[in-house]
N, C-alpha and C positions, 0 to 999 in steps of 0.2 A: 421550562421545557419547550414552549413556542416563544419565539423571540417578538419583542414588540413590533418590529418590522414587519412580519408575516401578520401579526394581529391588525396592524394600521392599514395593510393592503386589504386584508378581507373585510374590513369595515367600510373602507372607502368603496370597494367593488360592490358590495351590498347596498351602501347608500345610492350608488348611483344607478342601481337596477331598481329599487323599490320607492326611491324619493323619501326616505326616512333618515334623520340623523342618528347616528348610534355612538355609544362608549363602551369599551370594554374597560373594567378595573378589576384590581386583585380584592381579594377578600377584606382588606384593611381600608379601601376605599381609594389606593392610590390608581390613578388613571393610567392605563397602559396604551391605549389607544382610542382615538376619538375623531369625529368628523366635524366636531361644533366647538367653539369657544365657551369656556365657563364649566366644563365638564367637573373641574375641581369642587365646584359648589356643592356637589352631591355627596362629598366624601362621608360626612357626618351620617346622611340618610342610608347610604350604602353600609356603613358599620352597624347601624341599627337593624338593618335588613339582613346582614349577614347573622346575627344572633336570633333571628325571630325563627319560628317554625315553618312559615310559608316559603313556598319556593318560586313566587312571582309576587310583585306587589306594585300597587300605583301609586306614584309620587304626585306632586301637584302639577307637573306638567309632563310627567314621564311615566314609562313602565320599567320595571327592573325584573331580571329573571337570573336565577341561579343555575351555575354550571357545575357538577360535581365530577371529581376523579374519584370514583368509587364511593368511600362515605365522606370525602374529604371536599370541603368548598373549594374551588378553585378559581372561579371567575364570576363576575357578575357583569350581566349585559344591560344597558341602559339603551332603551328606544324611545327618542323625543316623541311626545303626543300622548294622548290619553284614549283617543277613538279606537275604532274597531280596527281600522286600517295599520294603525300603529303598532296594535297588539299582533296582529297577522305578522308584520315586519319584525317586531320584537322576537316572535317564536322562531322565524325563520333564520334570523341572526344567531339566536341560542343554539338551534340545531346545527348550523354551519360551524360555529366555534367549537362545540362539542365534540363534531366529527374530526374536525381538525387536531382538537387535543388527542382524541383516542389515535389519529394516524402518527402523529408525533410520538406519542408514548410507546407505540409499538415499535417504531423506527429507534427510539432511543434503547428499548428492551433488547432489540436485534444487534444495535451497535453493541452493547454492553456485553452480550453473549457471544458475540464473534470474537470481541477481544479476550475475552476469558478463555474462549475455545483455543484461540492462536496461542495464548501465553500457558496452555496445559493447566489452567486453574479449576478445572471442573472434574466432578466424578463423573463415572461413566452413567449412572442413573440419573444425574443432574443434566447431561447433554441431552439424553433420550426424552426426559420429562420436559424441560424447556424447549427442546426443538419443536415437540408436540403440540405446546401452546403456542409457539411463534409460527405456527404453520411451514416447518421447514422440513423437506424430506430427508431421512436418515441416509437411506442408500442411493446416493447420488455423487455421480464423479465430478470432482472438483480440483482444481489446482491453485495453489497462491502464487501471486506476483507481488513482488516489493518494488516500489517506485522510490528512488532517492533523489531528491532534487537539491539544487544549491541553495535552496531557501530554507532558513532554520526553523520558522513556525508554518505549519501545515493549515491554511485557512479553507474555507468552504470553497472558493473559486477553484484552489488545486484539486480539491475532491471532486469537483463536478468535471474538471477538465479530464480527470482520470475515468470517471465514469461515461463520460460521452464522446471521448477522442474516436473511440474504436467501436462505436456502436454497442454500447453496454445493454445485455440482455436482461430481462426481468428478474433472473435467479442469481445475476450476479451482485456481490456486495462488497462496497468500499467503505475503508474506514482508516484512522490513523492511530496505532497502537502508541506511537511515540512522536516527538517533535522532529525526528529525523528521516521519518518515512511514512508513506502512504501505502496501505496493503489493499489488493483486489483478491477477494475470493472467487474465483471465477466457475461457473458451472460449466461443465464439459458436456453432460448429457451422455447420449448414446453413440456418440461420435467415436469411430474406430482410432485407436492410439496413432498413426502414421497423420491423419487427417486431424487429430485433435491437436497433436504437437505443433502442426503447422498453423493451426488456428491460434495457439497460445503465441507462437511467434510473431504473427502477424498482429495480434492484440499488442504485444511488448512494442514492436516497431511502430505502431501506430501512436501509442503514448509518448515515445521519444519526438516522434514528429510534430505532435500536438504542442509538446512544451517548447521544442526548438523553434517554431514560428515566434515566439516571444522571447527569443534569445535565453532561454532558461534550459540549461545541461542537465540532462537526467541519465541515471542509470536504472536498467530495469532487469530484476532477475527473477528466476521462477524455479520452483520445485518439480516433484513428479506427480501426475495423477494419482489421486487417491480415490477409492471406491466408497469410502463410508465418511460421514459427516466427522466422527470422533477422530479421524486420522489426518485431518485438516492440520493439526499444529505439527504433524510430521513434514507434510508440504511446506508449511511455513518455515521451520528449522532449515530446510534443505535450501529454501530460496533465500534465506539469510546468509547460509554459509556461502552460497553461491555468489553472493555480494560481495562478501568480504574477499574470497579467494579471487574473484574476477579481477578486483583492485590489484592483485598482485600479478598474477599470471596473464590476465587477459584486459591489460588497462587500456586498450585502444577499442576494444568494445563496449557498446553502449547497452546491449542486451547479452545476458550470461544466462545459461541454463545449468541446473545442477548435474544434469545428465553428462555434460562435457567436461566436467572439472577433471576427470582423470586423476593422475597421481598426485595432483595439487592438491585435491582434497586431503590425502592422507598427510602429505608434507604440512599442511597448515595446522595439523593436530599435534605436530612434534614440539617439544619443549626445546627451547633456545639453546640451552646447553649441550642437549644432544646434538644439534646440528651443527654447533661450533665443534665438537668433537669428532663429527663425521668429516668435516670440510679438513680439517688438521691432519686427519689420518689419511685421507686420500690424495691431499695435494701438500705435501711437505715442503716442496720447493718453490711452488709458484699456486696461488689460489686463482680461480677462473676470473675472478673480479679484477684483477692486476692485468688481464691481457689487454692490448691494445685494440682500437675501434676495428682495424682491419681484421685481425684475428678473429674478434668476435663474430663480426659479419660472416666470416669464411663459415666458421662452426655452426652457427644458426642456418645458413643455406644449404650446408651440408646435411642437416638434419632434416629440413625441410624437404629435401629431394631424397629421402630414405637412404642416406650413405652412398648414393651414385655420383661417382667421380667425375664422370663425362657431363652430365646433366648439370651439375653444381659448377663446373668449370666453365660450361657454356654460358648459364645466367650470370655469372662474375664477370663475363667477358675475359678471361684469363686463358693462358694456355693449361694443358691438364697436368704437364710437369711443374708448372707453377703451384697449383693445387698441392700436387704431391710433396712438394717441398714444404709449404706451409702444414700440412698434417704431419710431416716427419718432425718439424719444428716443435709443433704441439707435443708429441709424443716425446721428445727429449726432455722438455721442460716439465711434463706431468707424469709421464710413465704410462699414459693411456693412449692406446692406438685408437682413433676415432674410426677406423674401417673395420675394426673388430666389433660385433654387435656389443658384447657384454661390455667393452670399454666405452663404447658410446653410450648405453644405458646409464653407466655410472657418470659420465661426464654430464650428460643431460639432467641427470637428478640432482646433482652438484650446482648445476646453473639456477636450478629452480629454487633449491635450497637456500642459495645465497640471495637471491631475489626475495625470498621470505623473510630472512634475516633483516634485510635492509629496511623493509617495510615494517617490519616489528619494531625497529629501533628509530623510526620517525616519531 
């Protein structure tokens, strides 16, 4: 639960303050951290002490203290010396390691709870009971952000980078549900929606910038704000969908929100056979993915300018008649007039369906 590195730093710091050497062992006598050589020599004594009824004991040249996790013996603290000052130092060390164990246990329990909450593995009654024990507010506005990096394994440094890259609040929680991503459950509090989503966007951009400083490219997605703890899994599913759909229809974006997915969210849930049938029925002569680059640029720019011929021709630096000629050419090959709203919608959806099919075939 507590890493040996943390235990070692703890005893090193304590030893420097109280001028006493310490060792921390497991219940079987294995030395986990020590500030002096020869701590392994106490292994047999620790084993005997572990089986004894007393909670502290004086060895020939040291004192030993037990630390329990509920009723289970977790650690034994050894303080060198047998005088009163070594006893005081030993008790301080025992208290410090004990509090550290409790803190890490609560952190582990919270991490486990949040993971199961995100994955919808908890009954409603379990959510309320465990949240109460872990001192988590039920009715608190939260949102889930997913950070996908190009590093397969998520280590502690990456988790910390997400936590502190944008001023992590005390109520935020960061964990890794799988090796592919890092999840932040961000507390929104009483901030109004418009300001809240601006804050979420700023948080996401801050994470992207923090990773880019080390040449690590990340994508960040987020769901909608939910009012209660039990709905956090919904925000997580939305963020997961936003991450996937964003790769298809918003590939150039490093941050993508579930709320901007639009029709892409619907297309993403269509079966491939149905998509193929749609493309075949609409474009019998020439499917949209067979157009040349010039035609595709013209189409996309026309859509960007809300089917405005004058503005599109201006931005493409071509004469209005040239644009009209290109649109007529598209109409002849597809049967769709992009100047007509219904035909334009059909064509736009078809382009997105083709992008989706290409992505799924990779």
